[in-house]
N, C-alpha and C positions, 0 to 999 in steps of 0.2 A: 792649243795651245798646252805649251806642259802649264801643274799646278806651282815648278819653281819659276817661271818664267824663264827658261831658254830656249824655250820653240824658239821666242822671237828671235835669235839671235841665229837661227840656225837657217829660217824661213827668208834670209837676209835675202842668200843666197839666191833661192827663185827671185825676186824682186830685180837684186842686180843683174841676174840673165837680161830680163825683160827690158828694162829698162837699157842697157847696152842695146840688144835687138835695134827699141825703136831710137835710140841715139845714133847706130851706124846704120839704120837703113834713113834717118833724115838727116844723114852726113853727107851720103850720099846722094840725094837726089835734089840738098843745095849745090854740092859742087858742081856735081853735076849741068848744073841748072847754070852756077858764073862760069862752066869752063873751065873749073881751076885746077878737073883731072887728070890734064896733057900737059902744065907745066907744077912750076915750083910752087910754094906759096910763101906767101908774105906774112913777117911776122901778126896785121893782122888778122889771116887770114887761119892763120894758124891758131890765136888766140878766140876767130868762130868755131876753129875745127873741135876743138875742148869744150869747150863752151855745149853745142848742139848734144856731142858723144856723148858727157856727163852728168847734163842736168835730167833725162827722163829718168836716168837712173838713181841721181842724189833723190830725185822729187820722189819717187816709186819707193825708195829705201827709209824715206821720212816719211810718209804717210801710212805702209806697211806701221813702225812704229809708234807711231801716235792711233793706231787701231790694235795693237798688240796690249799697249798700257791701257790702253779699255779695255778687254776683256780682262787683263790680270784684273782689275779695279772693280770686275764683274757689272761693267753696266754696258758690257756688251758680249755676247756672245763669238763662241766659234765661228759657228752657220755663219751669221755676219760677215764677220773679218773678211773668211774665204771670199764672202757673195759678192763680197767690195769690192777687194782685191785684187780679182779675176777680172768683175765687170769694166773698173779704170786700166788693167792689164791686157781687156781683145777690145776698149775704145778707144787704146794709143794705140796700138798696132794699127785696128785700121784704119786712125788718120794719118797717118806715115805710113797708106797700102802695101798692109805687109796681111793679105787676109789667105794667106794660102803657105805652105811649103814652095811650090813652085815659084812665088814671090822672092823667097830671099834669093832660090837659086838664080832667078833675074838678078835680082840686084849682088852678090855675087861676083856672074859673069860681067857685071856694068863696071866691079870693080876690078878686075881681071884682066879689061880692055887698056 
């Protein structure tokens, strides 16, 4: 993290991207299981889609901001920040079934159908 605290804003993009991938995978899996990929979505389903897509991104970014604040306040180290965030990101991806780039390709093919 930079001494002036600006680096925390720069790395938010990284956690937003990871959160978007997690949310996208979760959304595809849920809507595929619901059979909603082949038909128009009801308003409640659109709200569910937005919640599933955005919640992981918002959660990771919020967590990153709190951890970054601890680094700036010198309550934690940069190594702890990165280790924690990478650990949570990998766990999040694994929980939604993304363990390799092949899983992302398979998800994209599912969406293309």
